[in-house]
C-alpha positions as CSV (number, residue, x, y, z in Angstrom):
1,X,142.4,76.3,71.4
2,X,139.2,74.3,71.9
3,X,140.1,73.8,75.5
4,X,140.5,77.6,76.0
5,X,137.2,78.2,74.3
6,X,135.5,75.7,76.6
7,X,137.0,77.3,79.6
8,X,135.9,80.8,78.5
9,X,132.3,79.5,78.0
10,X,132.3,77.8,81.4
11,X,133.5,81.0,83.1
12,X,131.0,83.1,81.2
13,X,128.2,80.7,82.2
14,X,129.2,80.8,85.8
15,X,129.2,84.6,85.8
16,X,125.8,84.7,84.2
17,X,124.4,82.3,86.7
18,X,126.0,84.3,89.6
19,X,124.5,87.5,88.2
20,X,121.0,85.9,87.9
21,X,121.3,84.6,91.5
22,X,122.1,88.1,92.7
23,X,119.0,89.6,91.0
24,X,116.7,87.1,92.7
25,X,115.4,88.4,96.0
26,X,116.2,86.1,99.0
27,X,113.2,84.2,100.5
28,X,113.0,86.6,103.4
29,X,112.1,89.4,101.0
30,X,109.3,87.3,99.4
31,X,107.1,87.3,102.6
32,X,105.0,90.3,103.4
33,X,106.9,91.0,106.6
34,X,110.2,90.5,104.8
35,X,109.2,92.9,102.1
36,X,108.2,95.5,104.7
37,X,111.5,95.0,106.6
38,X,113.5,95.3,103.4
39,X,111.7,98.5,102.3
40,X,112.0,100.0,105.7
41,X,115.7,99.2,105.8
42,X,116.3,100.8,102.3
43,X,114.3,103.9,103.4
44,X,116.3,104.2,106.6
45,X,119.6,103.8,104.8
46,X,118.7,106.5,102.4
47,X,117.7,108.8,105.2
48,X,120.8,108.3,107.2
49,X,123.0,108.6,104.2
50,X,121.5,112.0,103.5
51,X,122.6,113.2,107.0
52,X,126.2,111.9,106.7
53,X,129.0,114.4,106.6
54,X,132.4,113.0,107.6
55,X,135.2,110.6,106.8
56,X,134.3,107.4,105.1
57,X,134.0,104.6,107.6
58,X,133.3,107.0,110.5
59,X,130.0,106.8,112.3
60,X,127.7,109.8,111.7
61,X,127.6,111.9,114.8
62,X,127.6,115.5,116.2
63,X,125.4,118.5,116.0
64,X,124.8,118.4,112.3
65,X,123.8,114.8,112.4
66,X,121.4,115.4,115.3
67,X,119.8,118.3,113.6
68,X,119.4,116.3,110.4
69,X,117.9,113.4,112.4
70,X,115.3,115.8,113.8
71,X,114.5,117.1,110.4
72,X,114.1,113.6,109.1
73,X,111.9,112.7,112.0
74,X,109.5,115.6,111.3
75,X,109.4,114.5,107.6
76,X,108.8,110.9,108.5
77,X,106.2,111.8,111.1
78,X,104.2,113.7,108.4
79,X,104.6,110.7,106.1
80,X,103.4,108.3,108.9
81,X,100.4,110.5,109.5
82,X,99.5,110.4,105.8
83,X,99.9,106.6,105.8
84,X,97.7,106.3,108.9
85,X,95.1,108.6,107.4
86,X,95.1,106.6,104.2
87,X,94.8,103.3,106.1
88,X,91.9,104.7,108.2
89,X,90.2,105.9,105.0
90,X,90.6,102.5,103.4
91,X,88.9,100.9,106.4
92,X,86.0,103.4,106.5
93,X,83.4,100.7,105.8
94,X,84.7,98.6,108.6
95,X,84.3,100.4,112.0
96,X,85.6,97.6,114.1
97,X,88.8,97.6,112.0
98,X,89.3,101.3,112.3
99,X,89.0,101.0,116.0
100,X,91.6,98.2,116.0
101,X,93.9,100.4,113.9
102,X,93.4,103.3,116.4
103,X,94.3,101.0,119.3
104,X,97.2,99.6,117.4
105,X,98.6,103.0,116.7
106,X,98.2,104.1,120.3
107,X,100.0,101.0,121.4
108,X,102.7,101.5,118.8
109,X,103.3,105.1,120.0
110,X,103.6,103.9,123.6
111,X,106.1,101.2,122.5
112,X,108.1,103.6,120.4
113,X,108.4,106.0,123.3
114,X,109.4,103.3,125.8
115,X,111.8,101.6,123.4
116,X,113.6,104.8,122.3
117,X,113.9,106.0,125.9
118,X,115.5,102.7,126.7
119,X,117.9,103.0,123.7
120,X,118.8,106.5,125.0
121,X,119.3,105.2,128.6
122,X,121.7,102.4,127.6
123,X,123.7,104.4,125.0
124,X,125.7,106.5,127.5
125,X,125.7,110.2,128.0
126,X,127.8,111.1,125.0
127,X,125.5,109.5,122.3
128,X,122.2,109.5,124.2
129,X,120.4,112.1,122.0
130,X,121.7,110.6,118.8
131,X,120.6,107.1,119.9
132,X,117.1,108.4,120.9
133,X,116.6,110.3,117.6
134,X,118.0,107.4,115.5
135,X,115.5,105.0,117.3
136,X,112.6,107.4,116.7
137,X,113.6,107.8,113.0
138,X,114.0,104.1,112.4
139,X,110.8,103.1,114.2
140,X,108.8,105.8,112.4
141,X,110.0,104.6,109.0
142,X,109.2,101.0,110.0
143,X,105.7,101.9,111.0
144,X,105.1,104.1,107.9
145,X,106.2,101.3,105.6
146,X,104.0,98.8,107.5
147,X,100.9,101.0,107.3
148,X,101.4,101.7,103.6
149,X,101.7,98.0,102.9
150,X,98.3,97.5,104.5
151,X,96.6,99.7,102.0
152,X,98.6,98.4,99.0
153,X,100.6,101.5,98.6
């Protein structure tokens, strides 16, 4: 009986330790870039999940998915614009920094266009539009989260 009680306590302790370990964020999420990447990934997953209609385990695709991606891109573009404006406002007293942000945003937009066109080109004709819009959505979410982190939002 005592041996059984000790075994139960040992198992319960191991389960509690395991649960506590699961609650602690990994080191990659404790850096500023890691936190940004984690948040962007969570936002992206929620966005894609909202577009999914299909059999579990099947990749989202088709006209409904493309239309949903386009809606999400418009929504995220508006959120990105708001984040950009908030960041510019927070830098108002630092003209050299606002110019750096302007240059950074221009460069990022050029990168996004080139990168997503590349994703479209290598994906094949059948999935080209989905790949392009998925890339635009993901990169827009990444940039929005990054800009919001700069102003402590």
